[in-house]
PDB file as gemmi writes it, atoms N, CA and C in Angstrom:
CRYST1    1.000    1.000    1.000  90.00  90.00  90.00 P 1                      
ATOM      1  N   MET A   1      11.859  24.221   3.226  1.00  0.00           N  
ATOM      2  CA  MET A   1      11.834  23.254   4.504  1.00  0.00           C  
ATOM      3  C   MET A   1      11.560  21.875   3.765  1.00  0.00           C  
ATOM      4  N   GLY A   2      12.367  20.939   4.462  1.00  0.00           N  
ATOM      5  CA  GLY A   2      12.515  19.506   3.988  1.00  0.00           C  
ATOM      6  C   GLY A   2      11.221  18.714   4.152  1.00  0.00           C  
ATOM      7  N   TYR A   3      10.395  19.179   5.197  1.00  0.00           N  
ATOM      8  CA  TYR A   3       9.374  18.230   5.534  1.00  0.00           C  
ATOM      9  C   TYR A   3       8.104  18.410   4.514  1.00  0.00           C  
ATOM     10  N   PHE A   4       7.993  19.505   3.791  1.00  0.00           N  
ATOM     11  CA  PHE A   4       6.802  19.699   3.152  1.00  0.00           C  
ATOM     12  C   PHE A   4       6.909  19.665   1.762  1.00  0.00           C  
ATOM     13  N   GLY A   5       8.262  19.762   1.263  1.00  0.00           N  
ATOM     14  CA  GLY A   5       8.737  19.950  -0.110  1.00  0.00           C  
ATOM     15  C   GLY A   5       9.258  18.491  -0.650  1.00  0.00           C  
ATOM     16  N   VAL A   6       8.833  17.403   0.033  1.00  0.00           N  
ATOM     17  CA  VAL A   6       9.437  16.132  -0.539  1.00  0.00           C  
ATOM     18  C   VAL A   6       8.581  15.666  -1.589  1.00  0.00           C  
ATOM     19  N   ARG A   7       9.038  15.323  -2.763  1.00  0.00           N  
ATOM     20  CA  ARG A   7       8.181  15.004  -3.772  1.00  0.00           C  
ATOM     21  C   ARG A   7       8.550  13.495  -4.065  1.00  0.00           C  
ATOM     22  N   GLU A   8       7.499  12.738  -4.594  1.00  0.00           N  
ATOM     23  CA  GLU A   8       7.572  11.327  -4.752  1.00  0.00           C  
ATOM     24  C   GLU A   8       7.631  11.217  -6.430  1.00  0.00           C  
ATOM     25  N   PRO A   9       8.437  10.307  -6.901  1.00  0.00           N  
ATOM     26  CA  PRO A   9       8.482  10.176  -8.458  1.00  0.00           C  
ATOM     27  C   PRO A   9       6.966   9.785  -8.964  1.00  0.00           C  
ATOM     28  N   ARG A  10       6.674  10.005 -10.012  1.00  0.00           N  
ATOM     29  CA  ARG A  10       5.332   9.647 -10.835  1.00  0.00           C  
ATOM     30  C   ARG A  10       5.408   8.099 -10.932  1.00  0.00           C  
ATOM     31  N   ARG A  11       4.326   7.440 -10.609  1.00  0.00           N  
ATOM     32  CA  ARG A  11       4.160   5.894 -10.793  1.00  0.00           C  
ATOM     33  C   ARG A  11       3.869   5.671 -12.275  1.00  0.00           C  
ATOM     34  N   PHE A  12       4.400   4.666 -12.729  1.00  0.00           N  
ATOM     35  CA  PHE A  12       4.157   3.947 -13.942  1.00  0.00           C  
ATOM     36  C   PHE A  12       2.764   3.301 -13.839  1.00  0.00           C  
ATOM     37  N   ASN A  13       1.928   3.546 -14.648  1.00  0.00           N  
ATOM     38  CA  ASN A  13       0.684   2.969 -14.796  1.00  0.00           C  
ATOM     39  C   ASN A  13       0.274   2.933 -16.191  1.00  0.00           C  
ATOM     40  N   HIS A  14       0.430   1.651 -16.660  1.00  0.00           N  
ATOM     41  CA  HIS A  14       0.363   1.505 -18.196  1.00  0.00           C  
ATOM     42  C   HIS A  14      -1.074   0.640 -18.209  1.00  0.00           C  
ATOM     43  N   LYS A  15      -2.071   1.225 -19.018  1.00  0.00           N  
ATOM     44  CA  LYS A  15      -3.384   0.522 -19.214  1.00  0.00           C  
ATOM     45  C   LYS A  15      -3.396   0.146 -20.560  1.00  0.00           C  
ATOM     46  N   TYR A  16      -3.752  -1.118 -20.742  1.00  0.00           N  
ATOM     47  CA  TYR A  16      -3.811  -1.649 -22.001  1.00  0.00           C  
ATOM     48  C   TYR A  16      -5.263  -1.243 -22.740  1.00  0.00           C  
ATOM     49  N   ILE A  17      -5.165  -0.987 -23.924  1.00  0.00           N  
ATOM     50  CA  ILE A  17      -6.411  -0.490 -24.620  1.00  0.00           C  
ATOM     51  C   ILE A  17      -7.420  -1.558 -25.011  1.00  0.00           C  
ATOM     52  N   PHE A  18      -6.823  -2.610 -25.494  1.00  0.00           N  
ATOM     53  CA  PHE A  18      -7.823  -3.856 -26.198  1.00  0.00           C  
ATOM     54  C   PHE A  18      -7.658  -5.053 -25.131  1.00  0.00           C  
ATOM     55  N   VAL A  19      -8.030  -4.844 -24.014  1.00  0.00           N  
ATOM     56  CA  VAL A  19      -8.139  -5.912 -23.018  1.00  0.00           C  
ATOM     57  C   VAL A  19      -9.602  -5.932 -22.463  1.00  0.00           C  
ATOM     58  N   ASP A  20     -10.190  -7.116 -22.499  1.00  0.00           N  
ATOM     59  CA  ASP A  20     -11.436  -7.290 -21.849  1.00  0.00           C  
ATOM     60  C   ASP A  20     -11.279  -8.071 -20.303  1.00  0.00           C  
ATOM     61  N   GLU A  21     -11.110  -7.154 -19.233  1.00  0.00           N  
ATOM     62  CA  GLU A  21     -10.790  -7.742 -17.870  1.00  0.00           C  
ATOM     63  C   GLU A  21     -11.867  -8.692 -17.458  1.00  0.00           C  
ATOM     64  N   ARG A  22     -13.068  -8.299 -17.823  1.00  0.00           N  
ATOM     65  CA  ARG A  22     -14.078  -9.143 -17.309  1.00  0.00           C  
ATOM     66  C   ARG A  22     -14.013 -10.422 -17.874  1.00  0.00           C  
ATOM     67  N   ARG A  23     -13.627 -10.479 -19.064  1.00  0.00           N  
ATOM     68  CA  ARG A  23     -13.551 -11.925 -19.847  1.00  0.00           C  
ATOM     69  C   ARG A  23     -12.368 -12.704 -19.354  1.00  0.00           C  
ATOM     70  N   GLU A  24     -11.407 -12.000 -19.028  1.00  0.00           N  
ATOM     71  CA  GLU A  24     -10.087 -12.743 -18.442  1.00  0.00           C  
ATOM     72  C   GLU A  24     -10.381 -13.126 -17.224  1.00  0.00           C  
ATOM     73  N   LYS A  25     -11.176 -12.446 -16.394  1.00  0.00           N  
ATOM     74  CA  LYS A  25     -11.644 -12.966 -15.075  1.00  0.00           C  
ATOM     75  C   LYS A  25     -12.489 -14.235 -15.092  1.00  0.00           C  
ATOM     76  N   LEU A  26     -13.319 -14.180 -16.086  1.00  0.00           N  
ATOM     77  CA  LEU A  26     -14.454 -15.110 -16.178  1.00  0.00           C  
ATOM     78  C   LEU A  26     -13.623 -16.595 -16.765  1.00  0.00           C  
ATOM     79  N   ASP A  27     -12.722 -16.362 -17.660  1.00  0.00           N  
ATOM     80  CA  ASP A  27     -11.956 -17.490 -18.033  1.00  0.00           C  
ATOM     81  C   ASP A  27     -11.096 -18.059 -16.778  1.00  0.00           C  
ATOM     82  N   LYS A  28     -10.467 -17.141 -16.030  1.00  0.00           N  
ATOM     83  CA  LYS A  28      -9.750 -17.748 -14.866  1.00  0.00           C  
ATOM     84  C   LYS A  28     -10.467 -18.386 -14.057  1.00  0.00           C  
ATOM     85  N   ILE A  29     -11.688 -18.021 -13.743  1.00  0.00           N  
ATOM     86  CA  ILE A  29     -12.787 -18.655 -12.843  1.00  0.00           C  
ATOM     87  C   ILE A  29     -13.189 -20.036 -13.481  1.00  0.00           C  
ATOM     88  N   VAL A  30     -13.157 -20.137 -14.818  1.00  0.00           N  
ATOM     89  CA  VAL A  30     -13.770 -21.492 -15.312  1.00  0.00           C  
ATOM     90  C   VAL A  30     -12.463 -22.364 -15.366  1.00  0.00           C  
ATOM     91  N   GLU A  31     -11.252 -21.860 -15.577  1.00  0.00           N  
ATOM     92  CA  GLU A  31     -10.191 -22.623 -15.531  1.00  0.00           C  
ATOM     93  C   GLU A  31      -9.793 -23.266 -14.057  1.00  0.00           C  
ATOM     94  N   ASN A  32     -10.020 -22.400 -12.896  1.00  0.00           N  
ATOM     95  CA  ASN A  32     -10.005 -23.054 -11.784  1.00  0.00           C  
ATOM     96  C   ASN A  32     -11.070 -23.777 -11.484  1.00  0.00           C  
ATOM     97  N   ALA A  33     -12.072 -23.642 -11.802  1.00  0.00           N  
ATOM     98  CA  ALA A  33     -13.306 -24.617 -11.639  1.00  0.00           C  
ATOM     99  C   ALA A  33     -12.910 -26.052 -12.167  1.00  0.00           C  
ATOM    100  N   LYS A  34     -12.331 -25.895 -13.474  1.00  0.00           N  
ATOM    101  CA  LYS A  34     -12.079 -27.074 -14.225  1.00  0.00           C  
ATOM    102  C   LYS A  34     -10.947 -28.069 -13.307  1.00  0.00           C  
ATOM    103  N   ARG A  35      -9.949 -26.998 -12.898  1.00  0.00           N  
ATOM    104  CA  ARG A  35      -8.812 -27.830 -12.111  1.00  0.00           C  
ATOM    105  C   ARG A  35      -9.430 -28.509 -10.846  1.00  0.00           C  
ATOM    106  N   ASP A  36     -10.337 -27.723 -10.209  1.00  0.00           N  
ATOM    107  CA  ASP A  36     -10.961 -28.357  -9.146  1.00  0.00           C  
ATOM    108  C   ASP A  36     -11.694 -29.739  -9.231  1.00  0.00           C  
ATOM    109  N   LEU A  37     -12.348 -29.743 -10.482  1.00  0.00           N  
ATOM    110  CA  LEU A  37     -12.949 -30.948 -10.765  1.00  0.00           C  
ATOM    111  C   LEU A  37     -12.217 -32.060 -11.201  1.00  0.00           C  
ATOM    112  N   GLY A  38     -10.911 -31.725 -11.719  1.00  0.00           N  
ATOM    113  CA  GLY A  38      -9.956 -32.624 -12.319  1.00  0.00           C  
ATOM    114  C   GLY A  38      -9.968 -32.813 -13.878  1.00  0.00           C  
ATOM    115  N   MET A  39     -10.557 -31.758 -14.373  1.00  0.00           N  
ATOM    116  CA  MET A  39     -10.756 -31.876 -15.744  1.00  0.00           C  
ATOM    117  C   MET A  39      -9.442 -31.433 -16.485  1.00  0.00           C  
ATOM    118  N   LEU A  40      -8.783 -30.687 -15.794  1.00  0.00           N  
ATOM    119  CA  LEU A  40      -7.364 -30.209 -16.116  1.00  0.00           C  
ATOM    120  C   LEU A  40      -6.286 -30.666 -15.299  1.00  0.00           C  
ATOM    121  N   PRO A  41      -4.969 -30.821 -15.660  1.00  0.00           N  
ATOM    122  CA  PRO A  41      -3.888 -31.074 -14.849  1.00  0.00           C  
ATOM    123  C   PRO A  41      -3.526 -29.759 -13.964  1.00  0.00           C  
ATOM    124  N   PRO A  42      -3.020 -30.080 -12.881  1.00  0.00           N  
ATOM    125  CA  PRO A  42      -2.653 -28.930 -11.806  1.00  0.00           C  
ATOM    126  C   PRO A  42      -1.782 -27.947 -12.734  1.00  0.00           C  
ATOM    127  N   LYS A  43      -1.926 -26.739 -12.091  1.00  0.00           N  
ATOM    128  CA  LYS A  43      -1.461 -25.703 -12.923  1.00  0.00           C  
ATOM    129  C   LYS A  43       0.145 -25.623 -12.145  1.00  0.00           C  
ATOM    130  N   GLU A  44       1.109 -25.422 -13.044  1.00  0.00           N  
ATOM    131  CA  GLU A  44       2.647 -25.169 -12.420  1.00  0.00           C  
ATOM    132  C   GLU A  44       2.671 -23.667 -12.483  1.00  0.00           C  
ATOM    133  N   THR A  45       3.460 -23.284 -11.332  1.00  0.00           N  
ATOM    134  CA  THR A  45       3.739 -21.919 -11.057  1.00  0.00           C  
ATOM    135  C   THR A  45       4.836 -21.609 -12.061  1.00  0.00           C  
ATOM    136  N   SER A  46       4.694 -20.224 -12.687  1.00  0.00           N  
ATOM    137  CA  SER A  46       5.793 -19.779 -13.406  1.00  0.00           C  
ATOM    138  C   SER A  46       6.876 -19.169 -12.796  1.00  0.00           C  
ATOM    139  N   CYS A  47       8.070 -18.782 -13.326  1.00  0.00           N  
ATOM    140  CA  CYS A  47       8.914 -18.192 -12.604  1.00  0.00           C  
ATOM    141  C   CYS A  47       8.675 -16.860 -11.812  1.00  0.00           C  
ATOM    142  N   GLU A  48       7.903 -16.176 -12.783  1.00  0.00           N  
ATOM    143  CA  GLU A  48       7.417 -14.879 -12.373  1.00  0.00           C  
ATOM    144  C   GLU A  48       6.435 -14.728 -11.097  1.00  0.00           C  
ATOM    145  N   GLU A  49       5.640 -15.614 -11.122  1.00  0.00           N  
ATOM    146  CA  GLU A  49       4.756 -16.153  -9.948  1.00  0.00           C  
ATOM    147  C   GLU A  49       5.601 -16.370  -8.645  1.00  0.00           C  
ATOM    148  N   ARG A  50       6.611 -17.191  -8.809  1.00  0.00           N  
ATOM    149  CA  ARG A  50       7.611 -17.647  -7.653  1.00  0.00           C  
ATOM    150  C   ARG A  50       8.417 -16.381  -7.099  1.00  0.00           C  
ATOM    151  N   ILE A  51       8.690 -15.441  -7.976  1.00  0.00           N  
ATOM    152  CA  ILE A  51       9.725 -14.437  -7.728  1.00  0.00           C  
ATOM    153  C   ILE A  51       8.813 -13.033  -7.126  1.00  0.00           C  
ATOM    154  N   ARG A  52       7.718 -13.010  -7.513  1.00  0.00           N  
ATOM    155  CA  ARG A  52       6.841 -11.845  -7.219  1.00  0.00           C  
ATOM    156  C   ARG A  52       6.805 -11.599  -5.610  1.00  0.00           C  
ATOM    157  N   GLY A  53       7.261 -10.437  -5.005  1.00  0.00           N  
ATOM    158  CA  GLY A  53       7.218 -10.260  -3.681  1.00  0.00           C  
ATOM    159  C   GLY A  53       8.353 -10.761  -2.810  1.00  0.00           C  
ATOM    160  N   ARG A  54       9.139 -11.412  -3.334  1.00  0.00           N  
ATOM    161  CA  ARG A  54      10.406 -11.898  -2.627  1.00  0.00           C  
ATOM    162  C   ARG A  54      11.275 -10.623  -2.326  1.00  0.00           C  
ATOM    163  N   PHE A  55      11.543  -9.788  -3.007  1.00  0.00           N  
ATOM    164  CA  PHE A  55      12.636  -8.589  -2.700  1.00  0.00           C  
ATOM    165  C   PHE A  55      11.982  -7.969  -1.357  1.00  0.00           C  
ATOM    166  N   ALA A  56      10.774  -7.561  -1.410  1.00  0.00           N  
ATOM    167  CA  ALA A  56      10.127  -7.062  -0.184  1.00  0.00           C  
ATOM    168  C   ALA A  56      10.330  -7.815   1.030  1.00  0.00           C  
ATOM    169  N   GLY A  57      10.199  -9.079   0.770  1.00  0.00           N  
ATOM    170  CA  GLY A  57      10.089  -9.926   1.992  1.00  0.00           C  
ATOM    171  C   GLY A  57      11.643 -10.256   2.466  1.00  0.00           C  
ATOM    172  N   GLU A  58      12.491 -10.039   1.679  1.00  0.00           N  
ATOM    173  CA  GLU A  58      13.895 -10.469   2.185  1.00  0.00           C  
ATOM    174  C   GLU A  58      14.733  -9.308   2.861  1.00  0.00           C  
ATOM    175  N   THR A  59      14.287  -8.001   2.382  1.00  0.00           N  
ATOM    176  CA  THR A  59      15.095  -6.886   2.926  1.00  0.00           C  
ATOM    177  C   THR A  59      14.483  -6.424   4.259  1.00  0.00           C  
ATOM    178  N   THR A  60      15.428  -6.177   5.131  1.00  0.00           N  
ATOM    179  CA  THR A  60      15.050  -6.238   6.700  1.00  0.00           C  
ATOM    180  C   THR A  60      14.327  -4.914   6.774  1.00  0.00           C  
ATOM    181  N   HIS A  61      14.436  -3.710   6.299  1.00  0.00           N  
ATOM    182  CA  HIS A  61      13.847  -2.550   6.485  1.00  0.00           C  
ATOM    183  C   HIS A  61      12.330  -2.493   6.017  1.00  0.00           C  
ATOM    184  N   LEU A  62      12.196  -3.240   4.843  1.00  0.00           N  
ATOM    185  CA  LEU A  62      10.793  -3.595   4.379  1.00  0.00           C  
ATOM    186  C   LEU A  62      10.133  -4.383   5.158  1.00  0.00           C  
ATOM    187  N   LYS A  63      10.813  -5.422   5.421  1.00  0.00           N  
ATOM    188  CA  LYS A  63      10.020  -6.387   6.334  1.00  0.00           C  
ATOM    189  C   LYS A  63       9.629  -5.827   7.727  1.00  0.00           C  
ATOM    190  N   ARG A  64      10.431  -4.908   8.350  1.00  0.00           N  
ATOM    191  CA  ARG A  64      10.009  -4.269   9.587  1.00  0.00           C  
ATOM    192  C   ARG A  64       8.950  -3.260   9.294  1.00  0.00           C  
ATOM    193  N   ARG A  65       8.869  -2.564   8.109  1.00  0.00           N  
ATOM    194  CA  ARG A  65       7.691  -1.594   7.956  1.00  0.00           C  
ATOM    195  C   ARG A  65       6.427  -2.473   7.683  1.00  0.00           C  
ATOM    196  N   LYS A  66       6.481  -3.638   6.914  1.00  0.00           N  
ATOM    197  CA  LYS A  66       5.270  -4.472   6.897  1.00  0.00           C  
ATOM    198  C   LYS A  66       4.723  -4.882   7.998  1.00  0.00           C  
ATOM    199  N   GLU A  67       5.744  -5.385   9.074  1.00  0.00           N  
ATOM    200  CA  GLU A  67       5.235  -6.011  10.278  1.00  0.00           C  
ATOM    201  C   GLU A  67       4.638  -4.890  11.189  1.00  0.00           C  
ATOM    202  N   ASN A  68       5.236  -3.696  11.237  1.00  0.00           N  
ATOM    203  CA  ASN A  68       4.843  -2.646  12.255  1.00  0.00           C  
ATOM    204  C   ASN A  68       3.519  -1.992  11.786  1.00  0.00           C  
ATOM    205  N   GLY A  69       3.172  -2.205  10.338  1.00  0.00           N  
ATOM    206  CA  GLY A  69       1.933  -1.550   9.915  1.00  0.00           C  
ATOM    207  C   GLY A  69       2.111  -0.191   9.722  1.00  0.00           C  
ATOM    208  N   GLU A  70       1.058   0.512   9.808  1.00  0.00           N  
ATOM    209  CA  GLU A  70       1.025   1.965   9.275  1.00  0.00           C  
ATOM    210  C   GLU A  70       1.463   2.978  10.462  1.00  0.00           C  
ATOM    211  N   ARG A  71       2.284   3.966   9.962  1.00  0.00           N  
ATOM    212  CA  ARG A  71       2.842   4.745  10.994  1.00  0.00           C  
ATOM    213  C   ARG A  71       2.385   6.164  10.516  1.00  0.00           C  
ATOM    214  N   PHE A  72       2.516   7.095  11.438  1.00  0.00           N  
ATOM    215  CA  PHE A  72       2.213   8.559  11.228  1.00  0.00           C  
ATOM    216  C   PHE A  72       3.207   9.178  10.203  1.00  0.00           C  
ATOM    217  N   SER A  73       2.789   9.945   9.612  1.00  0.00           N  
ATOM    218  CA  SER A  73       3.665  10.860   8.536  1.00  0.00           C  
ATOM    219  C   SER A  73       4.176  12.042   9.264  1.00  0.00           C  
ATOM    220  N   THR A  74       5.271  12.589   8.881  1.00  0.00           N  
ATOM    221  CA  THR A  74       5.884  13.843   9.355  1.00  0.00           C  
ATOM    222  C   THR A  74       4.734  14.936   9.487  1.00  0.00           C  
ATOM    223  N   LYS A  75       3.916  15.090   8.372  1.00  0.00           N  
ATOM    224  CA  LYS A  75       3.103  16.177   8.337  1.00  0.00           C  
ATOM    225  C   LYS A  75       2.057  15.876   9.509  1.00  0.00           C  
ATOM    226  N   THR A  76       1.671  14.610   9.626  1.00  0.00           N  
ATOM    227  CA  THR A  76       0.594  14.394  10.576  1.00  0.00           C  
ATOM    228  C   THR A  76       1.087  14.790  12.160  1.00  0.00           C  
ATOM    229  N   LEU A  77       2.392  14.406  12.423  1.00  0.00           N  
ATOM    230  CA  LEU A  77       3.028  14.573  13.668  1.00  0.00           C  
ATOM    231  C   LEU A  77       3.094  16.142  13.816  1.00  0.00           C  
ATOM    232  N   VAL A  78       3.421  16.908  12.896  1.00  0.00           N  
ATOM    233  CA  VAL A  78       3.577  18.414  13.041  1.00  0.00           C  
ATOM    234  C   VAL A  78       2.238  18.955  13.424  1.00  0.00           C  
ATOM    235  N   VAL A  79       1.210  18.561  12.536  1.00  0.00           N  
ATOM    236  CA  VAL A  79      -0.246  18.992  12.793  1.00  0.00           C  
ATOM    237  C   VAL A  79      -0.645  18.588  14.207  1.00  0.00           C  
ATOM    238  N   LEU A  80      -0.409  17.367  14.634  1.00  0.00           N  
ATOM    239  CA  LEU A  80      -0.743  16.932  15.995  1.00  0.00           C  
ATOM    240  C   LEU A  80      -0.062  17.828  17.006  1.00  0.00           C  
ATOM    241  N   LEU A  81       1.259  18.178  16.807  1.00  0.00           N  
ATOM    242  CA  LEU A  81       2.054  18.891  17.726  1.00  0.00           C  
ATOM    243  C   LEU A  81       1.495  20.449  17.866  1.00  0.00           C  
ATOM    244  N   VAL A  82       1.040  21.047  16.728  1.00  0.00           N  
ATOM    245  CA  VAL A  82       0.639  22.356  16.816  1.00  0.00           C  
ATOM    246  C   VAL A  82      -0.855  22.338  17.720  1.00  0.00           C  
ATOM    247  N   VAL A  83      -1.682  21.423  17.245  1.00  0.00           N  
ATOM    248  CA  VAL A  83      -2.935  21.108  18.129  1.00  0.00           C  
ATOM    249  C   VAL A  83      -2.665  21.092  19.515  1.00  0.00           C  
ATOM    250  N   MET A  84      -1.813  20.155  19.600  1.00  0.00           N  
ATOM    251  CA  MET A  84      -1.490  19.862  21.226  1.00  0.00           C  
ATOM    252  C   MET A  84      -0.927  21.135  22.122  1.00  0.00           C  
ATOM    253  N   SER A  85      -0.094  22.007  21.264  1.00  0.00           N  
ATOM    254  CA  SER A  85       0.376  23.081  21.906  1.00  0.00           C  
ATOM    255  C   SER A  85      -0.695  24.136  22.105  1.00  0.00           C  
ATOM    256  N   PHE A  86      -1.743  24.387  21.146  1.00  0.00           N  
ATOM    257  CA  PHE A  86      -2.895  25.270  21.351  1.00  0.00           C  
ATOM    258  C   PHE A  86      -3.811  24.706  22.562  1.00  0.00           C  
ATOM    259  N   LEU A  87      -3.954  23.502  22.723  1.00  0.00           N  
ATOM    260  CA  LEU A  87      -4.779  22.909  23.689  1.00  0.00           C  
ATOM    261  C   LEU A  87      -3.999  23.386  24.908  1.00  0.00           C  
ATOM    262  N   LEU A  88      -2.643  23.078  24.972  1.00  0.00           N  
ATOM    263  CA  LEU A  88      -1.940  23.302  26.477  1.00  0.00           C  
ATOM    264  C   LEU A  88      -1.911  24.876  26.600  1.00  0.00           C  
ATOM    265  N   TYR A  89      -1.705  25.645  25.460  1.00  0.00           N  
ATOM    266  CA  TYR A  89      -1.998  27.154  25.736  1.00  0.00           C  
ATOM    267  C   TYR A  89      -3.362  27.540  26.457  1.00  0.00           C  
ATOM    268  N   TYR A  90      -4.473  26.807  25.835  1.00  0.00           N  
ATOM    269  CA  TYR A  90      -5.701  27.040  26.248  1.00  0.00           C  
ATOM    270  C   TYR A  90      -5.846  26.725  27.876  1.00  0.00           C  
ATOM    271  N   LEU A  91      -5.284  25.522  28.123  1.00  0.00           N  
ATOM    272  CA  LEU A  91      -5.416  25.070  29.512  1.00  0.00           C  
ATOM    273  C   LEU A  91      -4.805  25.895  30.506  1.00  0.00           C  
ATOM    274  N   VAL A  92      -3.645  26.307  30.035  1.00  0.00           N  
ATOM    275  CA  VAL A  92      -2.719  27.195  30.905  1.00  0.00           C  
ATOM    276  C   VAL A  92      -3.276  28.677  31.180  1.00  0.00           C  
ATOM    277  N   THR A  93      -3.708  29.312  29.937  1.00  0.00           N  
ATOM    278  CA  THR A  93      -4.234  30.857  30.267  1.00  0.00           C  
ATOM    279  C   THR A  93      -5.714  30.846  30.469  1.00  0.00           C  
ATOM    280  N   GLY A  94      -6.403  29.791  29.909  1.00  0.00           N  
ATOM    281  CA  GLY A  94      -8.121  29.742  30.056  1.00  0.00           C  
ATOM    282  C   GLY A  94      -8.586  30.763  28.968  1.00  0.00           C  
ATOM    283  N   ASN A  95      -7.844  31.243  27.931  1.00  0.00           N  
ATOM    284  CA  ASN A  95      -8.683  31.747  26.763  1.00  0.00           C  
ATOM    285  C   ASN A  95      -8.078  31.651  25.490  1.00  0.00           C  
ATOM    286  N   LEU A  96      -8.584  31.613  24.368  1.00  0.00           N  
ATOM    287  CA  LEU A  96      -8.030  31.278  22.998  1.00  0.00           C  
ATOM    288  C   LEU A  96      -7.545  32.488  22.343  1.00  0.00           C  
ATOM    289  N   ARG A  97      -7.311  33.653  22.799  1.00  0.00           N  
ATOM    290  CA  ARG A  97      -6.717  34.821  22.060  1.00  0.00           C  
ATOM    291  C   ARG A  97      -5.189  34.601  22.069  1.00  0.00           C  
ATOM    292  N   PHE A  98      -4.749  35.019  20.968  1.00  0.00           N  
ATOM    293  CA  PHE A  98      -3.330  34.658  20.694  1.00  0.00           C  
ATOM    294  C   PHE A  98      -2.584  35.879  20.642  1.00  0.00           C  
TER     295      PHE A  98                                                      
END                                                                             
């Protein structure tokens, strides 16, 4: 069946070994504070920061998906349909024997 056998590709998740994330966050906080106080010149945005997220914003189907929010998956709809059919059967017959 096509509904239950759909597989997604494995996502790429590269974690650096020698990175101190806490130290990087602290350095970024200190740098932003110095920029707010005027001790450092304003930060210029890099090309990567300007490009990031543009593709999803420009394609119509991804834009619609983002605007509409979360939708029910196919599996959820099938389960909901089965539960509703059992409820309808119970209401019509008055017993839960199948």
